[in-house]
C-alpha positions as CSV (number, residue, x, y, z in Angstrom):
1,M,0.0,0.0,-0.1
2,R,2.9,2.4,0.8
3,S,4.6,1.6,-2.3
4,L,1.6,2.5,-4.5
5,R,1.1,5.7,-2.6
6,V,4.7,6.7,-2.8
7,A,4.6,5.9,-6.5
8,R,1.7,8.1,-7.1
9,W,3.0,10.8,-5.2
10,A,6.3,10.7,-7.1
11,L,4.5,10.3,-10.4
12,A,2.7,13.7,-9.5
13,V,5.8,15.5,-8.4
14,L,7.8,14.5,-11.4
15,A,5.0,15.5,-13.8
16,C,5.7,19.3,-13.4
17,P,6.7,20.6,-16.6
18,L,10.0,21.9,-17.4
19,A,10.8,25.1,-19.5
20,L,13.0,24.2,-22.4
21,A,14.5,27.2,-24.1
22,A,17.8,28.9,-24.5
23,A,20.6,26.5,-23.4
24,E,21.9,26.8,-20.0
25,P,25.7,26.5,-19.2
26,P,26.8,22.8,-18.4
27,V,26.6,21.2,-15.0
28,V,30.0,20.3,-14.1
29,L,31.5,17.9,-11.6
30,T,34.0,20.2,-9.8
31,L,35.2,18.2,-7.0
32,L,35.8,14.6,-6.4
33,E,37.5,12.9,-3.4
34,G,37.6,9.0,-3.7
35,P,36.2,6.7,-6.1
36,A,32.6,7.0,-7.8
37,T,30.9,5.8,-10.7
38,L,28.5,7.2,-13.3
39,T,25.9,5.1,-15.2
40,R,25.4,6.8,-18.5
41,G,23.2,4.9,-20.9
42,A,23.7,1.0,-20.3
43,Y,27.3,1.6,-19.2
44,R,29.1,2.3,-16.0
45,H,32.0,4.8,-16.1
46,A,34.5,6.1,-13.7
47,L,33.8,9.8,-12.6
48,A,36.5,12.3,-12.9
49,E,36.7,16.1,-12.0
50,G,35.5,18.1,-15.0
51,V,33.0,15.6,-16.3
52,R,29.9,17.4,-17.6
53,L,26.7,15.6,-16.4
54,Q,23.7,14.9,-18.6
55,S,20.1,14.4,-17.7
56,G,19.7,10.5,-16.9
57,D,23.1,10.1,-15.4
58,I,23.2,7.9,-12.2
59,L,25.9,8.8,-9.8
60,E,27.0,6.4,-7.0
61,L,29.8,7.2,-4.4
62,A,32.0,4.9,-2.4
63,D,32.1,4.7,1.4
64,K,34.5,7.4,1.8
65,S,33.8,9.5,-1.3
66,L,32.7,13.0,-1.7
67,A,31.5,14.7,-5.1
68,E,30.3,18.3,-5.9
69,M,28.5,19.5,-9.0
70,E,28.1,23.1,-9.7
71,F,25.7,24.9,-12.1
72,G,26.0,28.0,-14.2
73,D,24.0,30.2,-12.0
74,G,26.3,29.4,-8.9
75,A,24.0,26.7,-7.3
76,A,25.8,23.5,-6.1
77,I,24.9,20.1,-4.9
78,A,27.3,17.8,-3.2
79,L,27.0,14.0,-2.5
80,G,28.5,12.3,0.6
81,P,29.7,8.9,1.2
82,L,27.6,5.9,-0.3
83,A,25.2,8.5,-1.8
84,R,22.9,7.1,-4.8
85,A,21.4,9.9,-7.0
86,Y,19.7,9.8,-10.5
87,A,19.8,13.1,-12.4
88,M,16.3,13.0,-13.8
89,A,16.6,16.5,-15.6
90,L,19.4,19.0,-15.6
91,P,18.6,22.7,-16.9
92,R,18.5,23.2,-20.5
93,A,17.1,26.7,-20.1
94,K,17.5,29.6,-17.8
95,G,15.0,29.4,-15.0
96,A,14.4,25.7,-15.4
97,P,15.0,23.4,-12.3
98,A,17.5,20.6,-11.7
99,D,15.7,17.4,-10.7
100,F,17.4,14.7,-8.7
101,Y,16.0,11.5,-7.4
102,V,18.1,10.3,-4.2
103,V,17.6,7.1,-2.5
104,E,20.6,7.1,-0.1
105,G,23.4,9.1,1.6
106,A,24.0,12.7,2.5
107,V,23.0,15.8,0.0
108,K,24.2,19.4,0.4
109,L,22.2,22.1,-1.6
110,S,24.0,25.6,-1.8
111,G,23.7,28.8,-3.7
112,M,20.0,28.0,-4.6
113,K,18.1,30.7,-6.6
114,P,14.2,31.4,-6.2
115,A,14.0,31.8,-9.8
116,A,15.0,28.3,-10.7
117,G,16.4,26.1,-7.8
118,L,17.1,22.5,-7.3
119,R,14.5,19.9,-6.7
120,V,15.4,16.6,-4.8
121,V,13.0,13.7,-4.7
122,T,13.3,11.0,-2.2
123,P,11.1,8.0,-1.2
124,L,9.9,10.0,1.7
125,F,9.8,13.6,0.8
126,S,10.3,16.2,-2.0
127,L,12.5,19.1,-1.5
128,H,12.1,22.3,-3.7
129,G,15.0,24.5,-3.2
130,G,14.1,28.2,-2.9
131,D,17.3,30.0,-1.8
132,G,20.2,29.7,0.6
133,S,21.4,26.3,1.5
134,A,20.1,22.9,2.9
135,V,21.4,19.4,4.0
136,L,19.6,16.2,3.6
137,L,20.3,12.7,5.1
138,L,18.6,9.4,3.9
139,R,19.2,6.4,5.9
140,G,17.1,3.3,5.4
141,E,13.6,4.2,6.4
142,E,14.2,7.7,7.6
143,A,15.0,11.0,6.0
144,S,15.9,14.3,7.3
145,V,16.8,17.9,6.2
146,F,18.1,20.9,8.0
147,V,17.8,24.2,6.4
148,E,21.0,26.1,6.9
149,S,19.6,29.4,5.5
150,G,17.0,31.0,3.4
151,A,13.9,29.1,2.6
152,V,12.7,25.7,1.0
153,R,9.4,24.0,0.4
154,L,8.9,20.4,1.4
155,S,6.0,17.9,0.5
156,A,5.9,14.7,2.2
157,P,3.4,11.8,1.2
158,G,3.1,10.7,4.7
159,A,1.8,14.1,5.8
160,G,-1.5,13.6,4.3
161,S,-3.0,13.3,0.8
162,G,-3.1,16.6,-0.9
163,Q,-1.7,18.7,1.8
164,A,0.2,21.7,0.6
165,P,4.0,21.8,0.8
166,Q,5.5,23.0,4.1
167,Q,7.6,26.2,4.1
168,L,10.9,25.5,6.0
169,K,13.1,28.5,7.1
170,G,16.7,28.8,8.2
171,G,17.2,26.7,11.4
172,D,14.4,24.4,10.7
173,F,14.9,20.6,11.0
174,F,12.4,18.1,9.5
175,T,12.6,14.4,9.9
176,V,10.3,11.7,8.7
177,K,10.0,7.7,8.8
178,A,8.2,5.4,6.6
179,D,4.4,5.5,7.2
180,Q,4.7,8.0,9.7
181,K,4.0,12.0,9.9
182,G,7.2,14.1,9.7
183,V,8.4,16.1,12.7
184,L,9.6,19.6,12.6
185,A,12.2,20.8,15.3
186,G,14.2,24.0,15.8
187,R,17.5,22.5,15.5
188,P,19.0,19.4,14.1
189,S,19.6,16.3,16.2
190,Q,23.1,15.1,17.3
191,S,22.6,11.8,15.4
192,F,21.9,13.9,12.2
193,V,25.1,16.0,12.6
194,G,27.2,13.0,13.5
195,A,26.2,11.1,10.3
196,L,27.1,14.0,8.0
197,P,30.5,14.1,6.2
198,R,32.9,16.7,7.9
199,A,32.9,18.7,4.7
200,F,29.1,19.3,4.8
201,L,29.6,21.5,8.1
202,D,31.3,24.1,6.2
203,P,30.2,26.0,2.9
204,L,31.1,24.1,-0.2
205,P,34.1,25.4,-2.0
206,S,33.5,26.9,-5.6
207,R,35.9,25.6,-8.4
208,M,33.6,26.2,-11.4
209,A,36.0,28.8,-12.8
210,R,38.8,26.3,-13.0
211,L,36.8,23.5,-14.6
212,K,34.0,25.1,-16.7
213,D,36.0,25.1,-19.9
214,R,37.4,21.7,-19.7
215,Q,36.0,18.8,-21.6
216,V,36.8,15.6,-19.7
217,Q,35.2,12.2,-20.8
218,P,34.5,9.7,-18.1
219,K,36.3,6.4,-18.6
220,R,33.8,3.6,-19.7
221,L,34.1,0.6,-17.5
222,A,31.5,-2.1,-18.5
223,A,27.9,-2.7,-19.2
224,A,25.7,-2.3,-16.2
225,S,24.6,-5.5,-14.5
226,Y,21.0,-6.0,-13.2
227,A,22.3,-5.8,-9.6
228,E,24.1,-2.4,-10.3
229,V,20.8,-0.9,-11.6
230,E,18.4,-2.7,-9.6
231,T,17.3,0.1,-7.4
232,W,16.5,2.3,-10.3
233,L,14.6,-0.6,-12.2
234,K,12.5,-1.0,-9.0
235,A,11.9,2.7,-8.4
236,P,8.4,4.3,-8.7
237,V,7.0,4.0,-12.2
238,A,7.8,7.7,-13.2
239,I,11.4,7.0,-12.4
240,R,12.0,3.6,-13.7
241,R,9.7,3.7,-16.9
242,P,12.4,5.9,-18.8
243,M,15.0,3.2,-17.7
244,L,13.4,0.6,-20.2
245,P,14.8,1.9,-23.4
246,R,18.3,2.5,-22.1
247,F,18.6,-0.9,-20.6
248,Q,16.8,-2.8,-23.4
249,S,19.7,-3.9,-25.1
250,R,20.9,-5.5,-21.7
251,A,17.9,-8.1,-21.9
252,A,20.0,-9.9,-24.5
253,D,22.4,-10.9,-21.7
254,P,21.4,-14.2,-20.2
255,A,22.2,-13.1,-16.6
256,F,20.3,-9.7,-17.1
257,R,17.4,-11.2,-18.7
258,A,17.0,-13.9,-15.9
259,A,17.1,-11.2,-13.1
260,L,14.4,-9.1,-15.1
261,V,12.1,-12.2,-15.3
262,E,12.7,-13.1,-11.6
263,N,11.8,-9.7,-10.4
264,L,9.1,-9.0,-13.1
265,K,6.5,-8.2,-10.4
266,F,8.6,-4.9,-9.5
267,H,8.8,-3.7,-13.2
268,P,5.8,-5.2,-15.1
269,E,6.5,-3.0,-18.0
270,W,9.2,-5.1,-19.1
271,D,6.9,-8.0,-19.9
272,P,6.4,-7.1,-23.6
273,I,10.2,-6.9,-24.0
274,L,11.0,-10.2,-22.5
275,F,8.0,-12.1,-23.9
276,P,6.7,-10.3,-27.2
277,E,5.1,-13.5,-28.3
278,K,2.3,-12.7,-25.6
279,Y,1.7,-9.2,-27.6
280,P,1.0,-10.0,-31.2
281,P,0.1,-7.1,-33.4
282,K,-3.7,-6.3,-33.5
283,E,-5.3,-7.2,-36.6
284,P,-7.2,-4.7,-38.4
285,D,-11.1,-4.5,-37.5
286,A,-13.0,-7.1,-39.7
287,E,-16.0,-4.9,-40.3
288,A,-13.8,-2.0,-41.4
289,A,-11.9,-4.2,-43.9
290,K,-15.3,-5.7,-45.4
291,S,-16.7,-2.2,-46.0
292,G,-13.5,-1.2,-47.8
293,A,-13.6,2.2,-45.8
294,A,-10.9,4.5,-47.2
295,A,-8.6,6.4,-44.7
296,P,-10.0,10.0,-44.1
297,R,-8.5,12.5,-46.2
298,P,-6.4,15.3,-44.9
299,A,-8.4,18.5,-44.4
300,D,-8.0,21.2,-47.1
301,K,-5.6,23.8,-45.4
302,R,-6.6,26.5,-47.9
């Protein structure tokens, strides 16, 4: 029941339109400490400073790693150890938000602008960055956010269907557990602060000026295995459905296919790909064929 509710909520959040107009400066990975992988298309790559991120990229950090991505407007998002994030949409126009789906780890947002902002969707809440900076932490069935400065909007499915987003201001600390309502406090808990990487306790450094003109390509490693992308293939439908065409070629791999079949109940949209014989093409309507009805002619545009 909870998974259905969260899936519907995530679908509603992700359905918000994004403006697409003049090109926005690239989103650049400006800081990387320790190993991290990037899944682009059906392949995994080794991340490196200077890599320009694209919509659809999946980033996963090792247990002692840290990464920071900077935007052309001065905003930044940093990921802590063991963080896993999917860049659903990166800005392609001025004023368009950047959307990330995060399932684990610590995340810090800074330099957010009210005109565009960063939006982070998690299994437990959605954070719409307004301005200032905020820190998020996702651990198992619990997620928290502390607003360092400025203000953000937060929506949580457990807070009640159709409830308007909450406005959080600098100093507010919000935490929520699965199937429970969120709790708002005036200061972060000791366990929250203790779980953050030390670098998140200070302002994020900006290195965009040094790297914005570099063209660094990530090093391709190998095609992704099912286990390496399982989290995203089992995500809410609005997240996982775009994954189907990008990983469709992997269904030809026996091990990947076997895992898809075994877990089909979590991603039923793969059934026509795995078993096309169950979905024969529809035959033309018999009555229409007998009558010899001609296809309608296009309207005269004069």
